[in-house]
C-alpha positions in Angstrom: -20.1 0.2 0.8 -21.7 3.3 -0.8 -21.8 4.9 2.6 -18.0 4.7 2.8 -17.5 6.2 -0.7 -19.5 9.3 0.2 -17.9 9.7 3.7 -15.9 12.9 4.2 -12.9 10.9 5.4 -12.8 8.7 2.4 -13.2 11.6 0.0 -10.4 13.5 1.8 -8.2 10.4 1.5 -8.8 10.0 -2.2 -8.3 13.7 -2.9 -5.0 14.0 -1.0 -3.2 10.6 -1.4 -2.7 9.6 -5.1 -2.9 5.9 -6.2 0.5 4.9 -7.7 1.0 2.0 -10.0 4.5 0.4 -10.1 5.9 -2.5 -12.2 9.0 -4.2 -10.8 9.0 -7.6 -12.5 10.0 -8.5 -16.1 6.3 -9.4 -16.5 4.5 -6.1 -17.3 1.2 -7.6 -16.2 2.2 -7.6 -12.6 1.3 -4.1 -11.3 1.6 -3.1 -7.7 -0.9 -0.4 -6.7 -0.2 1.6 -3.6 -1.0 4.7 -1.5 2.2 6.2 -0.1 1.4 8.9 2.5 3.4 10.7 5.1 7.0 12.1 5.1 9.0 10.5 2.2 12.2 11.1 4.2 11.1 8.3 6.5 12.7 5.1 5.0 11.1 2.6 7.5 7.3 3.0 6.9 4.4 0.9 8.1 3.1 -1.2 5.2 -0.4 -2.5 5.1 -1.2 -5.6 3.0 -4.9 -6.2 2.4 -6.7 -9.5 2.5 -7.0 -11.5 -0.8 -10.5 -10.0 -1.5 -9.5 -6.4 -0.5 -7.7 -3.5 -2.1 -5.2 -0.9 -0.9 -8.2 1.4 -0.1 -9.4 -0.7 2.8 -6.8 0.9 5.1 -7.7 4.5 4.3 -8.7 5.3 7.9 -5.4 3.9 9.3 -3.5 5.9 6.6 -5.2 9.1 7.6 -4.7 8.6 11.4 -1.1 7.4 11.3 0.1 10.1 8.8 -1.6 12.6 11.1 0.8 11.4 13.8 3.9 11.8 11.6 4.2 8.2 10.3 4.9 7.2 6.7 2.3 4.6 5.7 2.1 2.6 2.5 -1.1 0.6 1.7 -0.4 -2.0 -1.0 -2.5 -3.9 -3.5 -0.4 -6.7 -4.8 -0.6 -8.4 -8.2 -1.4 -12.1 -8.7 1.5 -14.4 -7.9 1.0 -18.2 -8.1 4.1 -19.0 -6.0 5.1 -17.7 -2.6 8.8 -17.3 -3.5 7.8 -15.3 -6.6 5.6 -13.1 -4.4 8.5 -12.5 -2.0 10.9 -11.7 -4.8 8.4 -9.2 -6.3 7.8 -7.6 -2.8 11.6 -7.3 -2.3 11.9 -5.6 -5.7 9.2 -3.2 -4.8 10.9 -2.3 -1.5 14.1 -1.8 -3.4 12.3 0.4 -6.0 10.9 2.5 -3.1 14.4 2.7 -1.6 13.2 1.6 1.9 15.6 0.5 4.5 13.3 -1.4 6.9 9.5 -1.8 7.0 6.9 -2.7 9.6 4.3 -5.0 7.9 0.8 -5.5 9.0 -1.7 -7.6 7.1 -5.3 -8.8 7.2 -6.7 -12.1 6.2 -10.2 -13.4 5.6 
């Protein structure tokens, strides 16, 4: 893991793409963390959802590559939801907050 943290690509990613924290639910403890890179005029980005044990940073190489080709990419780290419908509602609120029309979702699992 330390090798990744000292890699030039990772350091470039962390220095050019800020980590944003957004609250969309009434519960202030549910914080969505995300990296939003690429042209903000694109309202149909690619969204990466990490595995349960991962963070939004795990997709830094994909973010760098795809934004280099002109795509808008959002890598998310979602808060804890104990119910699938509650998660879907929070995710929808996040998409509304970001004013996105459509999204392409890709996700990883364990």
